[in-house]
C-alpha positions in Angstrom: 38.5 20.1 36.1 38.3 23.4 34.7 36.2 25.6 32.8 37.1 29.1 31.9 34.4 31.8 32.1 34.0 34.4 30.5 36.2 37.8 30.4 36.2 40.4 33.0 37.7 44.0 31.9 39.9 45.1 34.7 41.3 48.9 33.9 40.9 48.8 29.8 42.6 44.8 30.2 40.9 41.5 30.5 41.3 38.4 32.5 39.8 35.5 32.6 38.8 33.8 35.7 38.7 29.8 36.3 35.8 28.0 37.7 35.3 24.4 38.7 32.6 22.8 35.8 30.5 21.5 38.6 29.7 25.2 39.6 28.2 25.5 36.2 24.1 24.6 35.9 24.5 22.0 33.0 20.8 20.8 33.7 19.6 23.8 32.6 21.0 23.4 28.9 18.3 20.3 28.0 15.7 22.3 29.3 16.0 25.3 27.0 16.7 23.1 24.3 13.1 21.7 24.9 11.8 25.4 25.2 13.1 25.9 21.6 11.6 23.2 20.0 8.3 23.7 21.5 8.1 27.2 21.1 9.2 26.4 17.3 6.1 23.2 16.7 3.7 26.3 16.5 5.3 27.6 13.2 6.1 24.9 12.0 2.3 23.3 11.6 1.6 26.6 10.5 4.1 26.6 7.5 2.8 23.0 6.7 -1.0 24.0 6.7 0.1 27.0 4.8 1.8 25.0 1.8 -1.3 22.4 1.9 -3.3 25.5 1.2 -1.0 26.8 -1.7 -0.8 23.5 -3.5 -4.7 23.2 -3.0 -5.1 26.2 -5.1 -2.0 25.1 -7.6 -4.2 22.2 -8.1 -7.2 23.9 -8.6 -5.9 26.5 -11.3 -4.4 23.2 -13.3 -8.7 22.1 -12.9 -10.0 25.3 -14.3 -7.1 25.2 -17.6 -8.8 21.6 -17.6 -11.9 22.8 -18.2 -11.3 25.7 -20.7 -9.9 23.0 -22.6 -12.2 21.0 -23.6 -15.7 21.9 -25.3 -16.8 24.8 -25.4 -13.9 25.9 -24.1 -15.5 29.2 -23.0 -17.2 29.4 -19.5 -17.9 31.8 -16.7 -17.2 32.0 -13.3 -20.5 30.8 -12.5 -20.1 27.7 -15.2 -16.3 26.8 -13.1 -17.8 27.6 -9.7 -20.5 24.5 -10.6 -18.4 22.5 -12.4 -15.7 21.8 -9.7 -18.0 21.9 -6.9 -16.5 25.3 -4.9 -18.0 28.6 -4.3 -17.7 31.4 -6.9 -15.9 33.6 -5.3 -13.2 31.1 -5.4 -13.5 30.3 -9.2 -13.1 34.0 -9.4 -9.9 34.2 -7.6 -8.6 31.0 -9.4 -9.4 32.9 -12.8 -7.9 36.0 -11.9 -4.8 34.7 -10.6 -4.9 32.6 -14.1 -5.6 35.8 -16.2 -2.5 37.4 -14.4 -0.8 34.5 -15.9 -1.2 34.8 -19.0 -2.9 31.6 -19.3 -6.4 32.6 -19.3 -8.7 35.7 -20.9 -11.6 37.2 -20.8 -13.7 37.0 -23.7 -14.8 40.3 -24.9 -18.0 41.7 -24.8 -19.0 38.5 -22.5 -18.4 37.2 -18.9 -16.9 34.3 -19.7 -13.2 33.3 -19.7 -10.7 31.4 -22.4 -7.2 30.0 -22.8 -4.6 32.4 -24.2 -1.8 31.4 -26.5 0.5 31.3 -24.0 -0.8 28.6 -23.0 -0.4 26.7 -26.6 2.8 27.6 -25.9 3.7 25.9 -22.7 1.5 23.0 -23.8 3.5 22.9 -27.1 6.7 21.8 -25.6 5.9 18.4 -24.8 5.5 18.5 -28.6 8.6 19.9 -29.2 10.7 17.7 -27.3 8.8 14.2 -28.6 10.8 12.1 -30.1 7.6 10.5 -31.1 6.3 13.6 -33.3 9.4 13.8 -34.7 10.2 10.1 -35.9 6.9 10.2 -37.1 6.7 13.7 -38.8 7.9 12.4 -42.1 6.4 9.3 -42.7 2.6 10.2 -42.1 3.3 13.1 -44.7 4.2 10.5 -46.9 1.1 8.1 -45.8 -1.5 11.4 -46.4 -0.7 12.0 -49.5 -0.9 8.3 -50.4 -4.7 7.4 -48.8 -8.3 8.8 -49.6 -8.3 10.6 -45.9 -6.1 11.4 -43.0 -3.8 10.6 -41.0 -3.5 10.8 -37.5 -0.6 10.3 -34.7 -2.1 9.0 -31.2 -0.6 8.0 -27.9 -1.8 7.1 -24.6 -2.4 9.7 -21.9 -4.8 9.1 -18.7 -6.7 6.0 -19.8 -7.5 8.1 -23.1 -6.1 8.5 -26.9 -4.1 11.4 -27.1 -3.8 12.9 -30.8 -0.4 15.1 -30.8 -0.7 15.1 -34.8 -2.7 15.2 -37.7 -1.5 14.8 -41.6 -4.4 15.9 -44.5 -4.5 17.0 -48.1 -7.6 18.6 -50.1 -6.9 16.4 -52.8 -8.5 13.8 -50.6 -11.3 15.0 -50.6 -12.2 14.4 -46.9 -12.7 16.9 -44.3 -12.3 15.0 -41.4 -9.8 14.8 -39.1 -9.0 14.7 -35.3 -7.7 17.7 -34.2 -4.7 18.2 -31.8 -4.7 17.5 -28.2 -8.5 16.0 -29.0 -8.9 12.4 -26.7 -10.7 9.4 -26.9 -12.0 6.2 -25.8 -9.8 3.5 -26.0 -12.1 1.2 -26.3 -14.1 3.1 -29.2 -10.9 4.2 -31.5 -8.7 1.7 -33.5 -5.6 3.4 -31.8 -7.3 2.8 -28.3 -7.6 -0.5 -29.3 -3.9 -1.3 -30.0 -2.9 0.3 -26.5 -5.8 -2.2 -25.2 -3.6 -4.5 -26.6 -0.6 -4.3 -25.3 -1.7 -4.1 -21.6 -2.4 -7.4 -19.4 -5.6 -8.9 -19.4 -6.9 -7.3 -15.7 -6.2 -3.9 -16.4 -8.1 -4.6 -19.7 -10.9 -6.3 -17.5 -10.7 -3.0 -15.3 -10.9 -0.2 -17.7 -13.6 -2.2 -19.5 -16.1 -2.7 -16.0 -15.8 1.1 -15.2 -18.8 1.4 -17.1 -17.9 2.2 -20.9 -20.0 4.8 -22.9 -21.5 3.1 -26.0 -21.2 5.7 -28.8 -23.5 3.8 -31.7 -24.7 0.6 -32.3 -21.0 -0.7 -33.3 -19.1 0.3 -30.2 -17.7 -3.1 -28.1 -18.7 -2.4 -24.4 -18.1 -5.9 -23.3 -15.0 -7.3 -22.2 -15.3 -10.5 -23.4 -16.1 -8.9 -27.0 -12.9 -6.9 -26.7 -10.6 -9.6 -25.6 -11.5 -11.4 -29.3 -11.0 -8.2 -31.0 -8.3 -8.1 -29.3 -6.4 -11.6 -30.1 -7.7 -10.4 -33.8 -5.7 -7.1 -33.6 -2.4 -9.2 -32.3 -2.8 -11.9 -35.1 -3.1 -9.0 -38.1 -0.7 -6.4 -36.5 -3.3 -3.7 -36.6 -6.4 -2.2 -35.7 -10.4 -1.6 -37.3 -12.4 1.2 -35.8 -15.8 0.3 -38.3 -17.9 2.7 -37.5 -18.2 2.3 -33.5 -17.3 6.0 -32.3 -18.3 8.0 -35.2 -21.2 6.9 -38.2 -20.1 6.9 -41.8 -16.0 6.7 -41.2 -13.9 3.7 -40.8 -10.1 3.9 -39.1 -7.3 1.5 -39.2 -4.3 1.7 -36.6 -1.1 0.5 -36.9 0.9 0.3 -33.5 4.6 2.3 -33.1 7.3 0.6 -30.8 9.8 2.0 -28.9 13.6 0.1 -28.6 11.8 -2.5 -25.8 9.1 -3.2 -28.4 6.2 -1.6 -25.9 3.5 0.1 -28.1 4.5 3.8 -27.1 2.0 5.1 -29.8 -0.7 4.6 -33.0 -0.5 5.7 -36.4 -4.0 5.7 -37.5 -6.4 6.6 -41.2 -9.5 7.7 -41.2 -11.5 7.0 -44.2 -15.3 6.9 -45.2 -17.1 4.1 -44.9 -18.0 2.3 -47.8 -19.2 -0.4 -49.6 -15.4 -0.6 -50.9 -13.7 -1.4 -47.7 -13.2 -4.5 -48.1 -11.1 -4.7 -51.0 -9.1 -1.6 -50.4 -8.3 -3.0 -46.5 -5.0 -4.7 -47.7 -3.1 -2.2 -49.4 -4.3 0.6 -47.2 -3.2 -1.5 -44.3 0.2 -2.3 -46.0 1.0 1.5 -46.3 -0.3 2.2 -43.0 2.2 -0.7 -41.0 4.6 0.6 -43.1 4.4 4.4 -42.0 4.4 2.9 -38.6 7.6 0.4 -39.3 9.5 3.3 -40.2 8.5 5.3 -37.5 9.4 2.9 -34.6 13.1 2.1 -36.4 13.8 6.0 -35.8 12.9 5.1 -32.2 15.9 2.7 -31.8 12.9 -0.3 -32.4 14.3 -3.7 -34.5 11.5 -5.3 -36.4 12.2 -8.8 -35.4 11.1 -8.1 -32.0 8.3 -6.9 -33.2 6.8 -9.7 -34.5 7.6 -11.7 -31.4 6.1 -9.1 -28.9 2.4 -9.3 -30.8 3.0 -13.4 -31.0 3.3 -13.3 -26.9 0.1 -11.1 -26.9 -1.8 -13.4 -29.0 -0.9 -16.7 -26.9 -0.9 -14.9 -23.9 -4.8 -13.8 -24.7 -6.1 -17.2 -25.8 
């Protein structure tokens, strides 16, 4: 068997020389490959380490944005460093990165930072793309005109209620409402209890065992008590928060279902807690449930499946 070696130049022409394969040192080929792999290994590890460091810095930037999204909404570099348990120099670099990106800006005449309108634009992308928000918009407008209070739309986010819409009118003579973007605990809100009612009991027990906060003397903080409330919710079709989060305020909430019958949102109404609650609960809850029903239908839900869904929940919890 012959193999063609490289060309040789003879007087301006090319001549190929054939030599036996046995004369070619084949053993050097795998040795060369091993040598190349060993040379590449350090650079691969270095690249992986660089990517890990970049990802850590990116996640820390997100943490800074989360801090500035909560009260007091303005923080100094020292505040950020303390809350994230990092050196002040590292916190300063994160702030500088976010300022360069346009998501954070320094507060004039202070050493604090705050979010910019660009942060709102990015976050509101979720709302502009939300089928739940679009489906609930007009039913909530109608509902808010029929009640002596305000109407809110909440979804489940990171084991809390996240309010994504709020409607109120001056003629209601009521000044309490949930800011868009506000997060509240599940166990102390009417909307939150609806999400708990849609969860397996072992998940509810897990959430209630993590040291839930008692906001008022009426706040439910035990699993046994919340289980009783969930049975009542399944039977009535809506939830009640009677001064459990804030003294002086009564909240009713009804579930919004998707096409599968899962609770994907909650529409709530916030009113002043007074002696007329018992006599007004029926008409107010009827208006509330109708708004939630219309929203659910817009999301592809069939009402009959909702009745069966809540009956299954009640029987499962008893």
